[in-house]
C-alpha positions, 0 to 999 in steps of 0.5 A: 031845655031852653034855647036862645030865642026863648029869652025875653027882652030883659037879657043884657048882652054886649060883645058876647053871643049866646049859643045855648042855655040848658036848665039841667033838668030843672036842677040848675043851681050851680057852684064854683066847680067847672072842668072839661074832659075829652073822653076816649071817644072824642066827646067833650064833657063839661063837669059841673058841681052843684051849689046845694042839694039834692044834686051832686054833680052833672056831666054835660056833653058840649061837643056841639056847643049849640046843643049841650046834652046832659049825660049824667046827674048824680045825687048827694049822699045827704041833704045838709051838704054841697059839692061846691067844687070839682076838678078833672085831671085825665080820667080822674075827677075830684069832688069836694064835700062841705057840710052845712054844720061842723061834725057832719059827714061825709066831709072831704072829697071823693075821687071818681074814675070817669073813663066812662063818663056816663058811669063814674066809678068811686075810687076813694073818699078822703075824710076831712070830717071832725068836730070842728070841720065842715070838710072841703069848700074848694079844691084844685086838682090839675096835675094828677098828683096832688089835690090842693084844697081849703079844708077842715081836718079831724085834728085842726082846731081853730081858735075861732070857729069862723077860721075852720078851713086851712090850706091842705095838700093831699098826695093822690098819686095812689088814687085809692089811698090819698094821704096828706103831705102838708098844710098851712094856716094863718099863724095865730088862728089855730089852738096851740099856736105860739103866735097871738090871734090876729086882729079881727076886722071891724064888725062893720066891714065883715059879713056872716061868712067872714073868717081867717080861712082859705078859699081858692088854692091855686098852683100852676105848672109855671111855678109848681113851688108856689100856691096862690091862696085867697084867704078870705079876711086875711087877703091874698097869700103866696106860699112857698110849697117847694117843701110840701111838708112845710109850706112857708109864707112868701107874702101877704096882701090885704085890702081890708080895712078899709075895704070889706075883706073876703078875698076869693081868688088869686090868678098869677099872670106869669109872663106879665108879672101881674096878679089878678085878685078877686073879692067876693060880695057876700051880702044881698043889700049892697052893704059890702060894696064895692067888692072889686077885682084888683090888678097887682104888680107882682114883679117882687113877689115879696111885696105885691102892689095894687096898681088898678081895679077892673071897672066895677059894674055900671049904674045900670047893673046896680039897679038890678034886683037883689043887689049882690052885684060885686065881684066873685070868681074869674076864669082861672087859666086852669092848667091843662090842654082843654082850657083857654089861657089869656093874660090880656083878657079877664072874664069875671062873674059878678052875681046879679051883674052877670058875666063881664069881660075886661081888657087888661093889655094896659094893666093901669087902665083896664077896660070893660069890653063885654057883659052878659046878664041873663034874666032870672029863671022862672024857678029862681027862689030869689027872683033874680039871676046870680052868675057864679062861675066861668070857664073858657075852653081852648076853642074859646067857648065860654061856659057860665053858670047861675046858682039861682036855678038858671043852669048853664049858659054857653057863649062865644066872645065877640071882642 
């Protein structure tokens, strides 16, 4: 375990205070799954999904944010997979499984009973494997009833293998027997569609991970009849899921071309009629920059209009090694009692350029108000840090993670 006085001078920090850092027993490569549980005994457990083998998920007691303690760390069923995403609802945790290659198993998600956090108990496995499937990349599980996810399926056959994950809705009210209730994909991307295949983005604008497939699949209690989907090269999509058996597209906004695609996350700010939409940078050489976080006017959900972008990382950040310094993910105002909600401040992750905070009180002129860029872990295989995700609890404690073995950083906002 490493505490704040152990960091060398190259740490860059402004308007954050670092409370603690934990290397997670040497397994500090983290994905995009972070969720809070308050256990029956009052302990606050932060659950973390790992970016790759050998670990599956880790539970960290963060009751005292200055002294995080690992309480459990589990193993993946096999090495050629990852559990990139997880969510907690009550005492049940859903964990996504994506395999490296199509046709491998296990691919899908597990449901665990975490009433006793040190002893997660498997309730059920939902199988999403198939000849054309890598399983589940991301899931959203916030109401205890439905898992919304970006996933392949045994019977989903994409016309192009890059388009292998669609939006699926799984009813888990009977946690021992999850059942699919609906799915949606971009028309023209599946075998058998009557629509023509969509025009691919120009090769110079896409990377090796491009495709017309779902990424984040967010659903909020303010509009339970809407899913806000980042659909990678198809841009941002709003779906009407009032009838979950037949999701229907309300609108689509895409910035590519001329930008480089790979829409990651859509965060609606309901009271302000705004949408925050993030790209993801996917290259290590800066060839797909700029990758941005966008502010959209959402007053007419049928016609979202871009009105600003959050300030891109500074020239100082661009000189960091590795150059994967574009946008990735944001604090998503995840529903539930243990997460902070804000429609004035956005916290986002920018890989090598770290964690960054923005004031959007004037949505036409967002301002950067803080950043945190830790030094690379001595264990980093690339020689640099890559801040992957961020979550803020209702105490306004900030948790951020590195996927290059840097582990967990616990901070507080000083703005």
